[in-house]
C-alpha positions as CSV (number, residue, x, y, z in Angstrom):
1,M,-17.2,80.0,-33.7
2,P,-20.0,77.4,-33.7
3,L,-18.9,73.9,-33.4
4,L,-19.5,71.4,-36.3
5,S,-22.4,69.2,-35.9
6,R,-21.5,65.4,-35.9
7,D,-22.7,64.9,-39.2
8,A,-21.0,67.9,-40.6
9,A,-17.8,66.8,-39.0
10,L,-17.9,63.3,-40.4
11,I,-18.7,64.6,-44.3
12,L,-15.5,67.1,-43.7
13,W,-13.4,64.0,-42.5
14,L,-14.5,61.9,-45.5
15,L,-13.8,64.7,-48.0
16,L,-10.5,65.4,-46.5
17,G,-9.6,61.7,-46.5
18,A,-10.8,61.5,-50.4
19,H,-8.6,64.5,-51.1
20,C,-5.6,63.2,-49.5
21,A,-6.0,59.6,-51.1
22,A,-6.5,61.4,-54.4
23,A,-3.2,63.3,-53.7
24,E,-1.3,60.2,-53.4
25,R,-2.4,59.1,-56.6
26,E,-0.5,59.7,-59.9
27,K,-1.2,59.6,-63.5
28,P,-0.8,56.0,-64.5
29,V,2.4,55.3,-66.3
30,A,1.9,55.5,-70.2
31,E,4.0,52.5,-71.2
32,L,4.8,49.0,-69.8
33,A,7.8,47.1,-70.3
34,Q,7.7,44.7,-73.2
35,R,8.0,41.3,-71.0
36,A,6.5,39.6,-68.0
37,L,9.1,37.9,-65.6
38,D,7.7,35.4,-63.1
39,L,9.6,35.6,-59.9
40,Q,10.0,32.8,-57.3
41,T,10.4,34.1,-53.7
42,A,10.1,32.6,-50.0
43,G,6.9,35.0,-50.0
44,G,5.3,33.6,-53.1
45,T,5.2,33.7,-56.9
46,A,4.3,37.0,-58.6
47,S,5.3,38.9,-61.9
48,I,6.8,42.1,-62.9
49,P,7.2,43.8,-66.4
50,I,10.7,44.0,-67.4
51,D,12.4,45.2,-70.6
52,A,15.4,42.8,-71.6
53,S,17.8,42.3,-74.5
54,E,17.4,38.4,-74.0
55,D,15.0,36.3,-72.1
56,P,16.5,36.5,-68.6
57,G,15.3,33.0,-68.0
58,A,16.9,31.3,-70.9
59,V,20.3,29.5,-70.7
60,H,23.0,32.1,-71.4
61,P,26.3,30.2,-72.2
62,N,28.1,33.3,-73.3
63,I,26.9,36.1,-71.0
64,T,29.8,37.4,-68.8
65,R,27.9,40.8,-67.7
66,V,24.4,41.7,-66.7
67,I,23.4,45.1,-66.3
68,I,20.2,45.8,-64.4
69,V,19.1,49.5,-64.7
70,V,16.2,50.7,-62.1
71,H,13.8,53.6,-63.1
72,G,13.1,56.8,-61.4
73,K,10.0,57.8,-59.5
74,G,8.1,58.1,-62.9
75,R,8.5,54.6,-63.7
76,D,9.5,55.5,-67.4
77,V,11.0,51.9,-68.1
78,A,11.3,52.4,-71.9
79,G,13.2,55.5,-71.7
80,Y,15.7,54.0,-69.3
81,Y,15.9,51.1,-71.3
82,A,16.6,53.1,-74.5
83,A,19.2,54.9,-72.8
84,L,20.9,51.7,-71.7
85,R,20.8,50.2,-75.4
86,R,22.4,53.6,-76.3
87,A,25.2,53.2,-73.7
88,A,25.8,49.7,-75.0
89,E,26.0,50.9,-78.4
90,S,28.7,53.5,-77.3
91,A,30.5,50.9,-75.4
92,G,31.2,48.9,-78.5
93,S,33.1,45.6,-78.2
94,A,32.8,46.1,-74.3
95,A,29.1,45.4,-74.4
96,N,29.7,42.1,-76.0
97,H,28.3,39.1,-74.1
98,T,26.1,41.4,-72.1
99,L,22.5,40.9,-70.8
100,L,20.4,44.2,-70.3
101,L,17.6,44.2,-68.0
102,A,15.3,47.0,-66.8
103,P,12.5,46.1,-64.4
104,Q,9.2,48.1,-63.8
105,F,8.0,48.8,-60.4
106,L,4.5,49.7,-60.7
107,R,2.3,51.7,-58.6
108,E,-1.5,50.5,-58.0
109,E,-3.0,53.1,-60.5
110,D,-0.6,51.5,-63.3
111,V,-2.1,47.9,-62.8
112,E,-5.6,49.1,-62.6
113,A,-5.1,51.5,-65.8
114,H,-3.4,48.7,-68.1
115,R,-5.9,46.2,-66.7
116,L,-3.1,43.8,-65.6
117,P,-3.7,40.6,-64.3
118,A,-3.8,39.9,-60.5
119,R,-0.4,38.4,-60.7
120,F,1.6,41.5,-61.2
121,L,3.0,43.1,-58.3
122,R,2.0,46.6,-57.5
123,W,3.0,49.2,-54.9
124,H,1.2,52.0,-52.8
125,A,2.4,55.3,-54.1
126,G,6.3,55.4,-54.1
127,S,6.7,53.0,-51.4
128,W,8.7,50.6,-53.5
129,T,11.6,53.0,-53.6
130,E,11.9,52.4,-49.6
131,G,11.7,48.8,-49.8
132,E,8.4,48.4,-48.3
133,G,5.9,45.4,-49.1
134,A,3.7,45.3,-52.3
135,A,-0.2,46.1,-51.9
136,G,-0.6,43.0,-54.1
137,P,-0.7,40.3,-54.7
138,A,1.6,39.2,-52.0
139,P,3.3,41.8,-49.7
140,L,6.8,41.2,-51.3
141,S,9.1,44.0,-50.8
142,S,10.9,45.6,-53.7
143,F,14.0,44.2,-52.2
144,D,12.6,40.8,-52.4
145,V,12.0,41.4,-56.3
146,I,16.1,42.4,-56.5
147,D,16.8,39.3,-54.6
148,A,14.8,37.2,-57.1
149,L,16.5,38.9,-60.2
150,L,19.9,38.1,-58.7
151,A,19.0,34.7,-57.8
152,M,18.5,33.8,-61.2
153,L,21.8,34.7,-62.1
154,T,23.4,32.6,-59.5
155,D,22.3,29.7,-61.6
156,R,25.5,28.6,-63.2
157,D,23.4,26.1,-65.4
158,H,22.0,29.0,-66.8
159,Y,24.7,31.5,-66.7
160,P,28.1,29.6,-66.5
161,R,30.4,32.4,-67.6
162,L,28.9,35.2,-65.6
163,Q,31.6,37.3,-64.1
164,T,30.1,40.9,-63.3
165,V,26.7,42.2,-62.2
166,V,26.1,46.1,-62.4
167,L,22.9,47.5,-60.8
168,M,22.3,51.1,-61.5
169,G,19.5,53.1,-60.0
170,H,18.4,56.6,-60.8
171,S,16.5,59.0,-58.7
172,G,13.8,56.8,-57.0
173,G,15.8,53.9,-58.4
174,G,19.0,55.2,-56.7
175,Q,17.1,55.5,-53.6
176,L,16.1,51.9,-53.9
177,L,19.7,50.6,-54.8
178,N,21.2,52.5,-51.7
179,R,19.1,50.8,-49.3
180,Y,19.3,47.3,-51.2
181,A,23.1,47.6,-51.0
182,V,22.9,47.9,-47.3
183,V,20.3,45.5,-46.1
184,G,20.0,43.3,-49.3
185,R,21.0,39.6,-49.2
186,Q,21.2,38.3,-52.6
187,H,24.2,40.2,-53.9
188,H,26.2,38.7,-51.1
189,A,25.4,35.0,-52.7
190,L,26.5,36.3,-56.1
191,A,29.9,37.6,-54.6
192,A,30.2,34.3,-52.7
193,A,29.9,32.6,-56.1
194,G,32.7,34.4,-57.6
195,V,30.5,37.1,-59.2
196,H,31.7,40.8,-59.0
197,V,28.7,43.1,-58.0
198,R,29.0,46.9,-58.5
199,F,26.1,49.4,-57.5
200,V,25.9,52.8,-59.2
201,I,23.6,55.1,-57.4
202,A,22.8,57.9,-59.5
203,N,21.0,61.4,-58.3
204,P,19.0,59.9,-55.5
205,S,16.8,62.6,-53.5
206,S,18.1,60.7,-50.2
207,Y,20.5,58.3,-48.8
208,L,20.2,55.8,-45.6
209,Y,22.7,57.3,-42.8
210,F,24.0,54.9,-40.1
211,N,23.6,57.2,-37.2
212,D,22.1,60.6,-36.1
213,D,24.9,62.6,-37.6
214,R,24.0,64.8,-40.8
215,P,25.8,67.4,-42.7
216,R,26.6,70.7,-41.1
217,P,27.0,74.1,-43.1
218,D,31.0,73.9,-42.5
219,G,31.1,70.8,-44.2
220,G,31.5,68.5,-41.1
221,F,28.9,66.4,-39.3
222,A,27.2,66.4,-36.1
223,P,24.0,64.9,-34.4
224,Y,20.9,66.4,-35.8
225,P,19.0,68.4,-33.6
226,G,15.6,66.7,-34.3
227,A,13.3,68.3,-32.0
228,D,11.4,69.7,-34.9
229,C,11.6,66.4,-37.2
230,P,11.4,63.6,-34.7
231,K,11.6,61.0,-37.6
232,F,14.6,62.4,-39.5
233,N,16.6,59.2,-38.6
234,Q,13.7,56.6,-39.2
235,W,13.5,54.4,-42.4
236,R,14.4,55.3,-45.0
237,Y,16.6,58.3,-43.8
238,G,18.1,55.9,-40.9
239,P,18.0,52.6,-39.5
240,I,15.0,53.0,-36.9
241,H,11.9,51.1,-37.9
242,P,13.1,49.5,-41.3
243,P,10.8,47.4,-43.3
244,T,9.9,43.7,-42.4
245,Y,12.4,42.7,-44.9
246,V,15.0,43.8,-42.5
247,D,15.1,40.7,-40.1
248,D,17.6,41.7,-37.8
249,E,17.6,45.4,-36.3
250,S,20.5,44.5,-33.6
251,A,23.4,46.8,-33.4
252,A,25.7,44.3,-34.5
253,A,23.8,43.5,-37.8
254,W,23.7,47.3,-38.5
255,Q,27.4,47.5,-37.8
256,R,28.2,44.5,-40.2
257,R,25.9,46.0,-42.7
258,E,27.7,49.3,-42.6
259,H,31.2,47.7,-42.7
260,D,30.0,45.2,-45.8
261,Y,28.4,48.5,-47.6
262,V,31.7,50.8,-47.4
263,A,33.8,47.8,-48.8
264,S,31.5,47.3,-51.8
265,D,32.0,48.5,-55.2
266,V,29.7,51.8,-55.2
267,I,29.8,54.5,-57.7
268,Y,27.7,57.8,-56.8
269,L,26.9,59.3,-60.1
270,L,26.0,62.9,-59.6
271,G,24.7,65.3,-62.2
272,L,26.6,68.7,-61.7
273,D,23.5,70.6,-62.7
274,D,21.1,68.8,-60.3
275,T,20.9,71.8,-57.9
276,D,17.6,72.8,-57.8
277,P,16.1,73.1,-54.3
278,H,12.7,73.1,-55.5
279,Q,12.9,70.2,-58.3
280,V,9.4,68.8,-58.5
281,D,10.3,65.2,-57.3
282,L,13.0,66.3,-54.6
283,D,12.4,65.1,-51.2
284,T,11.7,68.2,-49.5
285,S,10.5,66.7,-46.1
286,C,12.5,67.8,-43.0
287,A,14.1,64.4,-43.0
288,G,15.4,65.1,-46.4
289,E,16.3,68.8,-46.0
290,A,18.3,67.5,-43.1
291,Q,20.8,65.9,-45.6
292,G,21.2,69.1,-47.9
293,A,19.5,71.6,-49.9
294,E,19.5,69.6,-53.1
295,R,20.5,66.3,-54.7
296,L,24.1,67.5,-55.8
297,E,24.8,68.8,-52.3
298,R,23.0,65.8,-50.6
299,G,25.3,63.2,-52.7
300,K,28.6,65.1,-51.9
301,A,27.8,65.2,-48.0
302,Y,26.9,61.5,-48.2
303,V,30.4,60.4,-49.6
304,R,32.0,62.5,-47.2
305,Y,30.2,61.2,-44.3
306,L,31.1,57.6,-45.2
307,A,34.8,58.3,-45.8
308,Q,35.1,60.1,-42.6
309,R,33.4,57.3,-40.8
310,H,35.8,54.9,-42.7
311,P,38.9,56.4,-43.6
312,Q,40.7,52.9,-44.4
313,D,37.8,51.0,-45.6
314,F,36.0,53.0,-47.8
315,R,35.9,51.8,-51.5
316,G,33.0,54.2,-52.8
317,R,33.8,56.3,-55.9
318,L,32.1,59.8,-56.4
319,W,31.8,60.7,-60.2
320,F,30.5,64.0,-61.7
321,V,28.2,64.1,-65.1
322,P,28.6,67.7,-66.4
323,G,25.4,69.4,-67.7
324,V,22.9,67.0,-66.4
325,A,20.3,67.5,-63.7
326,D,17.7,65.0,-62.8
327,V,17.6,63.4,-66.0
328,G,18.1,59.5,-66.2
329,G,18.5,58.9,-69.6
330,R,21.6,61.2,-69.8
331,M,22.9,59.8,-66.9
332,V,22.8,56.3,-68.1
333,D,24.1,56.9,-71.6
334,S,26.7,59.7,-70.5
335,T,30.5,59.0,-70.6
336,C,30.6,58.2,-66.9
337,G,27.6,56.2,-67.0
338,I,29.1,54.0,-69.7
339,A,32.2,53.7,-67.9
340,A,30.3,52.7,-64.5
341,L,28.2,50.2,-66.5
342,F,30.6,48.8,-69.1
343,D,34.1,49.4,-67.7
344,Q,34.6,51.2,-71.1
345,G,36.4,54.7,-71.2
346,R,36.9,56.5,-68.0
347,C,35.4,59.0,-65.4
348,A,38.0,60.4,-63.5
349,D,37.5,60.9,-59.8
350,P,37.6,64.6,-58.7
């Protein structure tokens, strides 16, 4: 077979590169959140779209609970926020004195299509779900965004009666909050100020493991034979090579983070019908498959993993939502979703 000429090889390389770049792009999100929120961070000032029941930057003398819901990979903030409003209505008086927030993490093509000002944060592809830095206007991590939102809530001049903050993420948002709950900073400041913080992690495609153990078919765990999947324990699946937001990669730091995480109030909310191993948004990389065949299996395995590693300290709860697959709105406004968000009603642990 004749070799390609140098010019032909260059053209082929350019075409393949263009194809790969196009494959990483998605159809821009159809709808933006209704408000713009300016965030003050150590890395600079930037803006994100956000839906909110009231202006989060205003003084809220009567707010006792704040709920932050993070959308999935599709960035349909309007759908998630509508489900959150329905959940609040179903919760009745339990939702009184509650501020509802739904930030939107945009991709580059979203900002281009909607011709947003340069100050709006945008991420390349789905890197916001991993805590990676934004493509512009500053390389702020999506974890920096969560930090900035929570920092607003620590201001007792604006939130003098705040008692509880609940952060719920579904699918891609669940991936983001699982990692943030481990390596994030500002939720610890809220807790130190006497505010109870809860994470509700719903139907994520993968989880952050703390060592190279992965589930076995018999229900146990063992070091994963990673010869054919050398990156199975790298971020976002494990602690190796985390984003620059994580400033201490020492073994002692990871041990402390794991201890804090398993002792935190975390509810793992799984749809009982989320069992399709070929679902379009499921992580089917070898590192994702090492955690299980589909989302329900992966979630149950992760809870077993943490409970076995920390039989005395693990506080996490595993709740199931019957009849629901990877549908964010139905997870948010389900009976179990309302119980997790508003402490209204109950969702029995299995």
